[in-house]
N, C-alpha and C positions, 0 to 999 in steps of 0.2 A: 258449023258444028253447034249442036245444042249446048246451052249453058248448063254447067254442072255445079252441084253443091256436094261437097264430100263431108261425111260424118265419120270421124276416126276415133273410136274408143281406145284410149291408152291404158285403161284400168276400169275395174268394176263389172266386167262381164265374166261369167263362169266363176265368180268369187263374190265374197261379201267384203267390201272395203276397197281402198285404193282407187276411188272413183275419179276419173279424169277423161274428158272428151274434147277432141279438137274439131273445130268446124272450119272448113276451107272453102272459100268462094272468091272468084275473081283474082286469084293469085295472092289472097290475104288469108290470115289465120286468126281465129280467136280460140281461147281455151276455156272450158267450163270445168271448174273444180280441180283440186290438186290434193287428193287424199292419200292416206297411208293405210296399211293393213298391219295387224299384229301377227307375230310369228307363230307357227305351229310348235307343238311341244318338242318335235325332233329338230328344230332349227336352233341348235345350241349356240348361245352367246349372242344371238341376233336381237337387236332392240326393236326394230320395226322394218317394214318392207315398203318401198316406194316404187312408183311406176318408172319404167325405162323411158327417158325423154330424149333419146338419141335423135328422133325425128324432129323434135322441137329445136334442139341445139343446131341441127343441120339447116333448119329453116328459120332461125331466129330473126332474120331481117324482115321476114314476112308477118311476124306475130304482132297483133294490134292490141292485145290485152288478155288478162286472166280474170274471168268472172266467177265469183264464188256464190253458191246458193245459200249456204249457211255454215255455222262454225263448228260442226262436229269433226272429230279427228279424221274420219274416213273421207272428208271433203276438203280439209285444210292442213292435215298433218304433214304433207310433203313439201309445203310451200318453202320453208327455209332451205331445204336441200336442193330443190329445183331452181330457186332464184340464184343460188350460187353458180349454177350452170347457164341459166337463161334469165336475164333480167327483163321483166316486163311489168307494165303498170297493172295494179290489182284494183278491180271494181267490186264493191260489196256494200251491204247495209251497215249501219253504225255499230250495232252490237257485234256483228261478225268482224268488223274492222278492229274493235277493241280487243278481241281475242287474238287476231292475227298479229296485232302490234306487240303483244306479249312474246310471241314467237320470234318476231323480227328483233326485238330488244335482246332476247336471249342469245341470238346468233350474230349480233352486231350488224344487222342489215337495215336498221331503221333509216339511216341517212341515204342509203343508196336505192331505196325502194319507194316508188310512187304509189301511195295507198289512197284511193279516191272513194269516198262514201257516197252512196246513191240511195235515195228514199224509194220505197215501193210506190209504183204508179209513175215513176219517172223513167226516162230513156237516156241511153248513152250512145253517142256516135263513135264507132271504132273502125276507121277505114271504111270499107264497103258494107259493114254490118251496122245495124242499129239494134241495140239490145235493150228491151223493155223489162223492167223489174215488176213482177206481179206477186203480191203478198199471198203466202200459203201458211197453213198451220203445220207445225211439226213439234218435236219434243225439245226444241231450243228456240229461243226468241229470234225475231227478225229474219225468218226464213223466206226465201223467194223462189218462184219459178221464173224462167226467162222466156220471153217471146223474141226470137232472133229473126229480125227482119232483113231480107235481102231483096234485090230487084227480082229475083227468081220466085220468091215466096217467103212464107213465115214458118219457122220451126218452133214448136213449143217444147221446151226442155223443163220437165216438172221439178227436177231435184227431188229430195225426200219430202213427202207431204202426206197429210191426211185431211179429211173434211171434218172439222170440229165446229159444230154450230153453237157451242157454249165455251169458247176458249177463255182462259184466265185473263188475258189482256183485253178481251172484248173485240179483238180484231179477227173477224172470220175470213176464211179464204176468199179471194176475189173471184168467185165463180162467174159473176156478171161479165168481167173482162174476158175470161176464157170463152164465155158464150159469144161475146162480140167478135172475138178473133175467129171463132168457128164460122160465124156468118160471113166474115170478110174472106175466109178461106185459109185453112191451115195446110201447108204443104206436107209437113211431117210432125209426128208426135214422138218424142223420146221420153218414156215414162218409167218411174220407179217400180220395180217388180218385187221388192223385199217381202211384202205380205200377200202376194197374189194367191198363195195357197189357201188363205183363210176366207171363207164365205162371209157375207154380211158386211157390217160396218165396224170400224174401230171405235170403241167407246170414247167419250169425251174425257179430257184431262180432269175435268171438274169432278168426275166420279171418285177420283183418288182423294180429293179434298174431303169428301164426305166420310171416307174410310178413316182418314187421319183424325177427324173430329171425334168419330166413334171410339177410336183406339186411345185418344188422349183423355176423353171424359172419364171421370171416376177411376182414374188410374193412380195408384200411390207410388208406383215405381219411377225411377229415373228413366227417361225415354231417349234412346239413341236411334236416330234414323239415318240410314245410308241410301243414297241414290246416285245417279249419274250427276257429276258436278255441273255439267252443261245444261241440265234441265232446270232452268231458272224458275219456270212456272211451278214445278214440283216443290222446289225449295220455298218459293213464295207461299205455297199452301201450308207447308210445315210451320212457317213463321206465323201465318194467320191463325192456324189451329192452336199454336202455343199461346199466342196473345189472348185468344178467346177464353182460354182456361187458366190464365194468370201465370203462365210459365215463362222463364227466361230461356234464351237460346244462345248456345256457343257453337262456333264452327271450328272444325279441325280437318287437316289434310290440305296440302299445298294447292292442288287444283281447285278445291272447293273455296279456299280463301281468295285465290285469284279471281274466280268467277264471281264471288260475292262483291269484290272490290269493283270489277268492271261493270257489273250489272247495276250496282247502286249508283256509281259515278255517272253512268249514262242514263239513269232513270228507268231502267227496265225492271227493277225490283223496288218495291216500296216496303221498307222495314217498319213495322208498327212501332210506335214510340215506346222507349224504355224496354225493348224486348231483347236486343242483342247485348251479350256480355262476353268478356274475355274468358277463354277456356280456363285460365288459371284462377279466376275469381268465382266462377259459377259453382265450384266445389263447396263453397261456404254456404250455399243454399240447401234447404231440405230437398231430399230426392224428388219429392212430388212437385217441385218447382223448377226442375231442370229438364231441358231438351238439348241434346248434342246432335248436330248435323255433321256427318262425316263422309269421307270418300271410302271406297273399298267394296262397292256393291258387286264387283266381279272377282272378289277374293284375291286381288293383286297383293303380292308379298310385301311390297313397300308401303301399302296404303295404311291409313290410320286405323280402319276397322280391324285389319289383319293384326296390326301391332297391339290393339286392345285385346283381341281374342287370345293372342299368344303372350300376353303380359310384358310387352316391350314398349308400350306407349308411355311417355313420360308423365302425362297428366291424368290419364283415365285408366282405371283398373275395373274391369267388368266382373260382376259376380251376381249372387242372388240379390233381388231387389232392382234388377235392371231389365227393361223391356227393349229388345232390339228389333226394329222394324226394317226389313229389307225391301225397299220400294224400287225394285228393278228385277227384270228377269235375266237369267244368265245368258250372255251372248254365246251362240254356238261355239263349243270348244272350251268354254270356261266352267262347265258344270262341275268338274272334279274339284277345282280350286274353291268354288263357291261352297260346295258340299263340305269341304275340309274346314272352312271357317265356321259354317253353321254347326257342325259337330263340336268344334272347340267351344263355341259359345254355350251350347247345351251343357258341355262338361263343366263349364264355369258356374252353372246354376242359373244362367239368365233365361228369361222367357224370350223365345225367338218367334217373330211373326213373319212368315215368308210365303204363305200360301197365296198363289195368284188368284185363287177363287175369291179372296177377300178384297179384290180390287185395290191391291197395293201398287199395281203398275198397269199402265195401258201403253200400247205401242204408239209410236209417232208416225207409223206408216199406214197407207191406205189399204183396206181389204177390198175384196172383189167388187162389191157394189159401188164403192167410191171410185174405183178405177173405171168402172163402166160409165159413171157420171161424167168423168173427165173425157172419155172417148166420145160420149154422146154430145157433150158441149162443143168440143173442138172439131169434131167431124174431119179427122185428118185424111189426106189422100194416101199417105204412107205412114208406117209405124215401125219404130225401133224400140223394143223393150230393153231397158238398161237396169243396172244395179241388181244383180242376182246371179245365183248359180243356174246351171243349165236347165234344171227342172222348172225353175221359176220363170225363166225366159220363155220356155216352151208353153207353160200354162198361160202366161200372159198373151202369147200369140193366139192360143186357142180362145181366150176370152175376147180378143179383138175380132176373131172370126165369127164368134157368136153375135157380135155387134154388127155383123154384116160386112166386115172387111175381107177383101180378096187376099188369099194366102200369098200371092205373088207380090203384094204390096207391103209385106212384112219382112223385115230383115232380122234374123237371129245371127248375130256375128260373134267373133272372138276378139279379144284385145288385139289391136294392131290391124284388123281388117278395115279397109277403106270402103265405106258404104257410099256408092255413087248415086245421086238422085238428079234426074232431069225433071222438067215439068210433067213428063208423062211416064217415066220409067224409074225403077229402083233396081240396082244390082250390086252384088258384092264384087268390088274391084280387086286391085292388088293388095299387098299388105306392107306395113311399115314395121320397124323393130318395136317390139313391145314385150314386156315380161317383168320379172321381179328383180329389183336392185336391193340388196341387203344393206341395212345400216347397222354397223357394229361399233359402238363408241363414237369416236370422231371419224371413223372410216366409212366412206360411202362408196359402195360398189367394189371395194377391194377384196371382199369375201365372195368368191364365186362357187360354182357347183363342185369343183374339186375340193376346195377347203371344207365345204359343208359335208361332203362325203367322208373326208378324213375325220371331221369332228364326230360324225355319227358313228364311225367305226371305232374311234377312241372311246366314245361313251358306251358302246355296246360290248367291245372286246378288249379294250385297254391297249397297252403298248409294251413291247419287249425291245430293249436296246442291247445290242451285242457289241461290246468294246474290245477291239483286237489290237494289241501292241505288236507292230511288225518292225522288222529291221529295215532301216533306210538303205542298208548296204545291199542285201539280196532279196528283200521282201518276205523273208521267212517269219513265221509266228514266233515271238520271243517267249511268250508264256500263255497259259490257257486263257481263252476269252473270258471277259467278265460279263455276267448277265444281270441287267437291271430291268425291273418291271415296274409299271405304273398302271393301276386299274385292271391288272390281269389276275394274278394270284399273289398271296403273301409269301414272299421268298422263304422265310424261316420255317414255314409249315410245309414246304414242298421241296426239301433238299434234294430228293432223288431226281425230280424232274429238272432241277437246275443243273445237276451233274450231267444228266443225259444231254441237256441243251448245250452245255459246254463241250461235250464230246462231239456232238453233231456239228457244231460251229467250227471246232478245231479241225475235224476231218475234212469239212468242206473247204476250209482255208488252205489246208495242206494239199488238197487235190489241185488247187490252182498253182501253188508254189512248186509242186512236183513238175509241172509243165514249164517251169522257169518263166512263168508269166509274172510281170510286175505291174500289170494293169489294175489300178485300184478299183475301177468300175467293175471289172470282171470279178474281182475278189468280193466286193460288196454284193453283187448280184447273185453269185453262187451261194454265199452264206445266207443271204436273205431267203432265197428259194428253199434251201435245205432246212432252215429253222422253221419257216412257215409250213412246209409240208409235214415236218415231224409233229409240230404242235397240232395241226388240224387232225392228223391221223390219231394222235394219242389223247387229245382233249376235246376234239370236235369244236374248237374255238379258232377264231381267225384274227388274232390281235395284229396291230400294226408292228412290223418288225423293222427296226432301224439299225443297220450295221454302221459302226463308227470305227474308222481306221486311225490309229495314232502311230506315227513313225518315230522311232527312237534311234 
């Protein structure tokens, strides 16, 4: 029987976020990335979404390691939740390890987790796999692609990347190594599809630094910059621009403070001398000497920028004489929250600079021409587009075909689909459990589809509780039912409807007792049905109806 390599995406296909891919060969498994996704607006109460790892739990004895490409939440956010179910050693670069350690500390997993740091250019043996770390550029430091070597051949897994010829840290993507791998022979390429809809090249991160310098020069306002906390190189450019024009910098927001601490301790950020100040002390300086770097570029309600905009921040009050620079684009789905914060900043009299045309943000993902370069260098026999919604995966497939690839050598899969590769063939095999697991507070997976449906219904239509005192002797109704509503209508303003509901509920209850039935389930079911039907007929609303029986 021909040797087989299986590629099993557990997250990241037909969605943005939740990236996780299992590779299976010779009876052993390695996992690449372990990301989370943020909930949609209608996922009430959900903190984040993680991949379903049932397959990994079932096969935990065969797992040889978890390999992480970089430290963004959509690639590391699920680690603490997954490790509580499947303990496995984690391999990643130094900066990524620093960020993961913060998560492990928070969840009390530091002692039980083996966290191994690997430098770009080095390889790790994990059972029958040898995983080579290849440096790439992205919007977070220390990002890598992987060359996953097996006896059957090599798979190149790009992770998130772009080709930046003038990166802030001076470390360009290792195209030479990718080219060497192409000459040696690449069995399969698994590549990032996030920006595949955009033609051309992604601009260099350095272009943002030029914009900062222009915005800072000859400005008499206090400057407040918000960006993704994880973008160390972006924050570095803010520090450099501030130092160049004699300003001091203060940092606010928990994730920004954590990131600054990790990146400076590990040497990924070089803070210019006498530039950084405590947020409580910087207020004593003239406005034209202050720069504040903050979280909140996505309009998150608990973020520092949001609290500044809505006057709940303890140290910073925004108003006229402030220039707010939003150095990020809204992640799809966050446009409304970002717009709300921008409107509030304008209302406070601040100058807000957020136009992307002014090069305040560049993406960390490759556009079409960069993706073509990777295809041309690696010359893969098979191709699996990863990280993207359906249209992105399809467009990436078309791009590969333009590069001369056979459509039969390209797999567009779903989460949970096992892509089976032999030396000569590629096919979609069976499937493994894959889907969304909701994290709500400390509960992981205890909120399912039924609970979400109930929450949605409660949010949209509210709730009506019908309390019925009945005799424990013969089951008869002792007094008119009490009607309690939440999120439906205000009781005092709708007395007539309440009286009607009491009558409907009483009539339904009596219809059960007339049959001499003392079945509590039948009583509740009959009342619920009667009240629901009446409400829908008269209000065109469908609140959750909860009958409660109290025996006296």
